[in-house]
MARDRENRO-223589 format. One record per residue: residue number from 1; z, y, x of N, C-alpha, C in turn. Coordinates in steps of 0.1 Angstrom, whole numbers, plus 5000, padded with zeros to 4 digits. Layout:
residues N
ATOM     k     nw     nv     nu    caw    cav    cau     cw     cv     cu
ATOM   NUM      Z      Y      X      Z      Y      X      Z      Y      X
...
This chain:
residues 195
ATOM     k     nw     nv     nu    caw    cav    cau     cw     cv     cu
ATOM     1   6405   8222   1478   6413   8227   1489   6406   8227   1503
ATOM     2   6393   8227   1501   6386   8227   1513   6390   8238   1522
ATOM     3   6392   8235   1536   6397   8245   1545   6411   8248   1547
ATOM     4   6420   8241   1538   6434   8243   1540   6441   8228   1539
ATOM     5   6450   8225   1548   6456   8212   1547   6470   8214   1539
ATOM     6   6471   8207   1529   6484   8207   1522   6493   8199   1532
ATOM     7   6506   8204   1531   6517   8196   1538   6527   8192   1528
ATOM     8   6531   8181   1526   6540   8176   1517   6554   8175   1523
ATOM     9   6564   8181   1516   6577   8180   1519   6585   8179   1507
ATOM    10   6593   8168   1505   6601   8166   1493   6592   8166   1481
ATOM    11   6581   8161   1481   6572   8160   1469   6565   8174   1466
ATOM    12   6566   8185   1473   6561   8197   1471   6549   8199   1480
ATOM    13   6539   8206   1475   6527   8209   1484   6527   8223   1489
ATOM    14   6526   8226   1502   6525   8238   1507   6511   8240   1514
ATOM    15   6504   8250   1509   6490   8252   1515   6492   8261   1527
ATOM    16   6486   8256   1539   6486   8264   1551   6473   8268   1555
ATOM    17   6472   8280   1562   6457   8284   1565   6452   8273   1576
ATOM    18   6440   8270   1574   6433   8260   1585   6427   8268   1595
ATOM    19   6432   8264   1608   6426   8272   1620   6411   8267   1623
ATOM    20   6404   8275   1629   6390   8272   1632   6390   8257   1640
ATOM    21   6381   8249   1637   6381   8236   1643   6368   8234   1651
ATOM    22   6369   8226   1661   6357   8221   1668   6352   8208   1661
ATOM    23   6339   8204   1665   6334   8192   1659   6343   8180   1665
ATOM    24   6342   8169   1657   6350   8157   1662   6345   8152   1675
ATOM    25   6332   8153   1677   6327   8148   1690   6332   8157   1702
ATOM    26   6332   8169   1700   6336   8179   1711   6352   8178   1711
ATOM    27   6359   8178   1701   6374   8178   1701   6379   8166   1707
ATOM    28   6373   8154   1706   6378   8142   1710   6375   8139   1725
ATOM    29   6365   8146   1731   6361   8143   1744   6372   8144   1755
ATOM    30   6382   8153   1752   6392   8154   1763   6406   8149   1759
ATOM    31   6408   8143   1747   6421   8139   1744   6424   8126   1750
ATOM    32   6438   8123   1749   6443   8110   1754   6451   8104   1743
ATOM    33   6453   8089   1745   6460   8082   1734   6475   8084   1737
ATOM    34   6484   8081   1728   6498   8082   1729   6504   8078   1742
ATOM    35   6499   8066   1746   6503   8061   1759   6500   8070   1770
ATOM    36   6488   8077   1769   6485   8086   1779   6493   8098   1779
ATOM    37   6498   8102   1769   6508   8114   1767   6520   8111   1776
ATOM    38   6523   8097   1778   6534   8094   1786   6529   8091   1799
ATOM    39   6516   8092   1802   6511   8091   1815   6505   8076   1819
ATOM    40   6501   8069   1809   6495   8056   1813   6480   8055   1809
ATOM    41   6476   8053   1798   6462   8049   1795   6454   8060   1788
ATOM    42   6443   8065   1795   6435   8076   1790   6426   8072   1779
ATOM    43   6424   8081   1769   6415   8078   1758   6401   8077   1764
ATOM    44   6398   8080   1776   6384   8081   1781   6379   8067   1783
ATOM    45   6386   8057   1779   6380   8042   1781   6367   8041   1774
ATOM    46   6366   8044   1761   6355   8044   1753   6345   8031   1755
ATOM    47   6333   8033   1751   6324   8022   1750   6322   8014   1763
ATOM    48   6324   8022   1773   6320   8016   1787   6330   8004   1790
ATOM    49   6342   8004   1783   6353   7994   1786   6356   7985   1774
ATOM    50   6348   7986   1764   6349   7977   1752   6350   7963   1756
ATOM    51   6341   7958   1765   6341   7943   1769   6354   7939   1775
ATOM    52   6361   7948   1782   6374   7944   1787   6385   7941   1777
ATOM    53   6382   7945   1766   6392   7942   1755   6392   7928   1750
ATOM    54   6381   7921   1751   6379   7908   1746   6379   7908   1731
ATOM    55   6378   7896   1725   6376   7896   1710   6388   7898   1702
ATOM    56   6400   7893   1709   6413   7894   1702   6424   7897   1711
ATOM    57   6435   7902   1706   6446   7904   1715   6459   7900   1707
ATOM    58   6468   7894   1713   6480   7890   1706   6489   7902   1704
ATOM    59   6495   7903   1692   6505   7913   1688   6518   7906   1682
ATOM    60   6530   7910   1688   6541   7904   1683   6549   7913   1674
ATOM    61   6558   7908   1668   6567   7915   1658   6575   7927   1666
ATOM    62   6578   7923   1677   6586   7934   1686   6576   7945   1689
ATOM    63   6564   7941   1692   6554   7953   1695   6550   7961   1683
ATOM    64   6549   7954   1672   6547   7961   1659   6559   7969   1656
ATOM    65   6571   7965   1657   6583   7973   1654   6583   7986   1664
ATOM    66   6580   7983   1677   6579   7994   1685   6569   8005   1682
ATOM    67   6557   8001   1677   6546   8009   1672   6552   8017   1660
ATOM    68   6559   8010   1651   6563   8016   1639   6573   8027   1641
ATOM    69   6582   8026   1651   6593   8035   1653   6589   8046   1665
ATOM    70   6579   8044   1673   6577   8052   1684   6574   8066   1682
ATOM    71   6569   8070   1669   6566   8084   1666   6577   8092   1661
ATOM    72   6588   8084   1657   6600   8091   1651   6607   8100   1663
ATOM    73   6609   8112   1661   6615   8121   1672   6629   8116   1675
ATOM    74   6633   8117   1688   6646   8113   1692   6656   8120   1684
ATOM    75   6666   8112   1680   6678   8119   1673   6675   8119   1658
ATOM    76   6664   8116   1653   6660   8116   1639   6664   8103   1634
ATOM    77   6670   8103   1622   6673   8089   1615   6661   8081   1613
ATOM    78   6662   8068   1616   6650   8058   1614   6644   8061   1600
ATOM    79   6631   8058   1601   6623   8060   1587   6616   8047   1583
ATOM    80   6618   8036   1592   6612   8023   1588   6621   8017   1577
ATOM    81   6615   8011   1568   6623   8006   1556   6629   7993   1559
ATOM    82   6639   7989   1552   6645   7976   1555   6636   7964   1551
ATOM    83   6626   7966   1544   6616   7956   1541   6608   7951   1553
ATOM    84   6609   7959   1564   6602   7955   1577   6603   7939   1580
ATOM    85   6615   7934   1578   6617   7920   1583   6608   7911   1573
ATOM    86   6608   7915   1560   6600   7905   1551   6585   7908   1554
ATOM    87   6581   7921   1556   6567   7923   1560   6564   7915   1573
ATOM    88   6573   7916   1583   6569   7909   1596   6567   7894   1594
ATOM    89   6576   7888   1585   6575   7873   1583   6562   7870   1577
ATOM    90   6558   7879   1566   6545   7876   1559   6534   7879   1569
ATOM    91   6535   7889   1577   6524   7893   1586   6521   7881   1596
ATOM    92   6532   7875   1601   6531   7864   1611   6524   7852   1604
ATOM    93   6526   7851   1591   6521   7839   1584   6506   7840   1582
ATOM    94   6501   7853   1585   6486   7855   1583   6478   7847   1594
ATOM    95   6484   7843   1604   6478   7837   1616   6484   7824   1619
ATOM    96   6478   7814   1613   6484   7799   1614   6482   7795   1629
ATOM    97   6472   7800   1635   6469   7796   1649   6479   7799   1659
ATOM    98   6482   7812   1659   6491   7818   1670   6505   7821   1665
ATOM    99   6508   7820   1652   6521   7825   1647   6532   7816   1650
ATOM   100   6530   7805   1655   6542   7795   1657   6545   7792   1672
ATOM   101   6539   7799   1681   6541   7797   1695   6555   7801   1699
ATOM   102   6558   7801   1713   6570   7804   1718   6575   7819   1715
ATOM   103   6565   7827   1715   6567   7841   1710   6556   7842   1699
ATOM   104   6560   7841   1687   6552   7843   1676   6544   7855   1675
ATOM   105   6531   7855   1673   6523   7867   1674   6511   7865   1664
ATOM   106   6504   7876   1662   6492   7875   1654   6480   7879   1662
ATOM   107   6469   7869   1663   6457   7874   1669   6451   7884   1663
ATOM   108   6450   7896   1669   6444   7908   1663   6430   7911   1668
ATOM   109   6420   7914   1659   6407   7917   1664   6407   7930   1672
ATOM   110   6400   7930   1683   6398   7941   1691   6389   7952   1687
ATOM   111   6380   7949   1677   6370   7958   1672   6376   7972   1668
ATOM   112   6386   7973   1659   6392   7986   1655   6396   7993   1668
ATOM   113   6403   7986   1677   6408   7993   1690   6395   7998   1698
ATOM   114   6384   7990   1698   6373   7995   1706   6366   8008   1698
ATOM   115   6366   8007   1685   6362   8019   1678   6370   8031   1681
ATOM   116   6383   8029   1681   6393   8041   1684   6390   8046   1697
ATOM   117   6390   8038   1708   6387   8043   1721   6374   8050   1722
ATOM   118   6363   8044   1715   6350   8052   1716   6351   8065   1709
ATOM   119   6357   8066   1697   6358   8077   1690   6366   8088   1699
ATOM   120   6377   8084   1705   6385   8093   1714   6378   8098   1725
ATOM   121   6367   8090   1729   6358   8094   1740   6347   8102   1737
ATOM   122   6346   8106   1723   6334   8114   1718   6323   8106   1713
ATOM   123   6324   8093   1711   6313   8085   1706   6319   8075   1695
ATOM   124   6320   8083   1682   6325   8076   1670   6316   8065   1666
ATOM   125   6320   8055   1659   6312   8044   1655   6304   8047   1641
ATOM   126   6305   8060   1636   6298   8065   1626   6295   8080   1627
ATOM   127   6287   8085   1618   6285   8099   1619   6292   8106   1607
ATOM   128   6302   8113   1609   6310   8119   1600   6302   8129   1591
ATOM   129   6292   8135   1596   6284   8144   1589   6276   8138   1577
ATOM   130   6274   8124   1578   6267   8117   1569   6275   8112   1557
ATOM   131   6288   8114   1557   6297   8109   1546   6295   8120   1535
ATOM   132   6290   8114   1523   6288   8122   1511   6298   8120   1501
ATOM   133   6306   8110   1502   6317   8108   1492   6329   8118   1494
ATOM   134   6336   8121   1482   6348   8128   1484   6357   8121   1494
ATOM   135   6364   8130   1503   6371   8123   1514   6384   8130   1515
ATOM   136   6394   8122   1518   6408   8127   1518   6414   8121   1531
ATOM   137   6418   8129   1542   6424   8124   1553   6439   8126   1551
ATOM   138   6446   8114   1551   6461   8115   1549   6467   8109   1561
ATOM   139   6477   8117   1567   6483   8114   1579   6498   8119   1579
ATOM   140   6506   8114   1589   6519   8117   1589   6521   8129   1599
ATOM   141   6531   8136   1598   6534   8146   1606   6536   8142   1621
ATOM   142   6542   8130   1623   6545   8126   1636   6535   8116   1641
ATOM   143   6524   8114   1634   6514   8104   1637   6507   8106   1651
ATOM   144   6510   8099   1661   6504   8100   1675   6491   8094   1675
ATOM   145   6487   8086   1666   6473   8080   1665   6463   8089   1659
ATOM   146   6468   8098   1650   6458   8107   1644   6465   8121   1644
ATOM   147   6463   8128   1655   6469   8141   1657   6463   8152   1649
ATOM   148   6469   8164   1649   6463   8175   1641   6450   8178   1647
ATOM   149   6448   8178   1660   6435   8179   1665   6424   8171   1660
ATOM   150   6428   8156   1660   6419   8147   1654   6415   8150   1641
ATOM   151   6425   8153   1631   6422   8155   1618   6413   8168   1617
ATOM   152   6416   8179   1624   6409   8191   1623   6393   8188   1627
ATOM   153   6392   8180   1638   6379   8176   1642   6371   8169   1632
ATOM   154   6378   8159   1627   6371   8150   1617   6368   8158   1604
ATOM   155   6378   8166   1599   6376   8174   1588   6364   8183   1589
ATOM   156   6364   8190   1600   6352   8199   1603   6338   8192   1604
ATOM   157   6338   8180   1609   6326   8172   1611   6321   8165   1597
ATOM   158   6330   8164   1588   6326   8159   1574   6319   8170   1567
ATOM   159   6307   8173   1569   6301   8184   1563   6292   8181   1550
ATOM   160   6290   8169   1547   6281   8166   1535   6290   8162   1524
ATOM   161   6303   8161   1524   6312   8157   1513   6313   8169   1503
ATOM   162   6313   8167   1491   6316   8177   1481   6329   8181   1479
ATOM   163   6339   8173   1484   6353   8176   1483   6360   8170   1495
ATOM   164   6368   8178   1503   6375   8173   1514   6389   8178   1514
ATOM   165   6399   8169   1517   6412   8173   1517   6418   8167   1531
ATOM   166   6428   8174   1537   6435   8170   1548   6450   8171   1544
ATOM   167   6456   8160   1542   6470   8161   1538   6479   8155   1549
ATOM   168   6488   8163   1553   6498   8159   1563   6512   8158   1557
ATOM   169   6517   8146   1557   6530   8142   1551   6541   8144   1561
ATOM   170   6551   8153   1557   6562   8156   1566   6571   8143   1568
ATOM   171   6575   8142   1581   6584   8131   1585   6578   8118   1584
ATOM   172   6564   8117   1585   6557   8104   1585   6551   8101   1598
ATOM   173   6550   8088   1601   6543   8083   1612   6529   8078   1609
ATOM   174   6524   8069   1616   6511   8063   1615   6511   8052   1604
ATOM   175   6522   8046   1603   6524   8034   1594   6532   8037   1582
ATOM   176   6529   8047   1574   6537   8052   1564   6540   8042   1552
ATOM   177   6531   8032   1551   6534   8022   1540   6546   8015   1541
ATOM   178   6552   8015   1554   6566   8008   1556   6576   8018   1560
ATOM   179   6575   8032   1556   6584   8041   1560   6591   8046   1547
ATOM   180   6602   8052   1549   6610   8057   1537   6603   8068   1530
ATOM   181   6593   8075   1536   6586   8085   1529   6572   8080   1523
ATOM   182   6571   8066   1520   6558   8061   1516   6555   8066   1503
ATOM   183   6564   8070   1495   6560   8076   1481   6552   8088   1482
ATOM   184   6554   8095   1493   6546   8108   1494   6532   8104   1498
ATOM   185   6530   8093   1505   6517   8088   1508   6510   8083   1495
ATOM   186   6516   8076   1487   6512   8072   1474   6508   8083   1466
ATOM   187   6516   8094   1465   6513   8105   1457   6501   8112   1462
ATOM   188   6499   8114   1475   6487   8120   1481   6475   8113   1478
ATOM   189   6475   8100   1478   6463   8092   1476   6460   8092   1461
ATOM   190   6469   8091   1453   6467   8091   1438   6464   8104   1434
ATOM   191   6469   8115   1439   6465   8128   1435   6450   8132   1439
ATOM   192   6446   8126   1450   6432   8128   1454   6423   8121   1445
ATOM   193   6426   8108   1443   6418   8099   1435   6417   8104   1420
ATOM   194   6427   8110   1415   6427   8115   1401   6422   8129   1400
ATOM   195   6415   8135   1411   6410   8148   1409   6397   8147   1402
């Protein structure tokens, strides 16, 4: 399916024409993160500001919940599953140091955040063109962390892989494993792995 991103809706695959893409490095140089879309933090922070992130940052259940629901369009029914409360309790238990404070939180490593900021600034932590393994990009239709532009740029930059797919799951956000449409995520991953 190289060159065409399947879009899953109700378990069906629809193949759409893939528009010409720029390289990941070029495409990411001018983008901004979801907060910037609302006028706050630009993606241009990149490697120059990694040290400002520190080694860890606290993340609360309320912040996680906000992250999980922020991509759902206004007026659309919630997609977060009822298992969120159980997940949140188990997630807090992963950090015995900070999970029991006045506002329970999890100390979250800043490394992935620094890598994302660097990639969004045009300096990814790896060279996509060197990926030789079959590669499947799976993302949600409403995912503000991995936009269509992000996926197109990464897809175009993965030039050494013998098989590439870009799957966009309808009505999905960035954290589909806890959303009502998570089975479409599982089907997409299993379908690629069984090719």
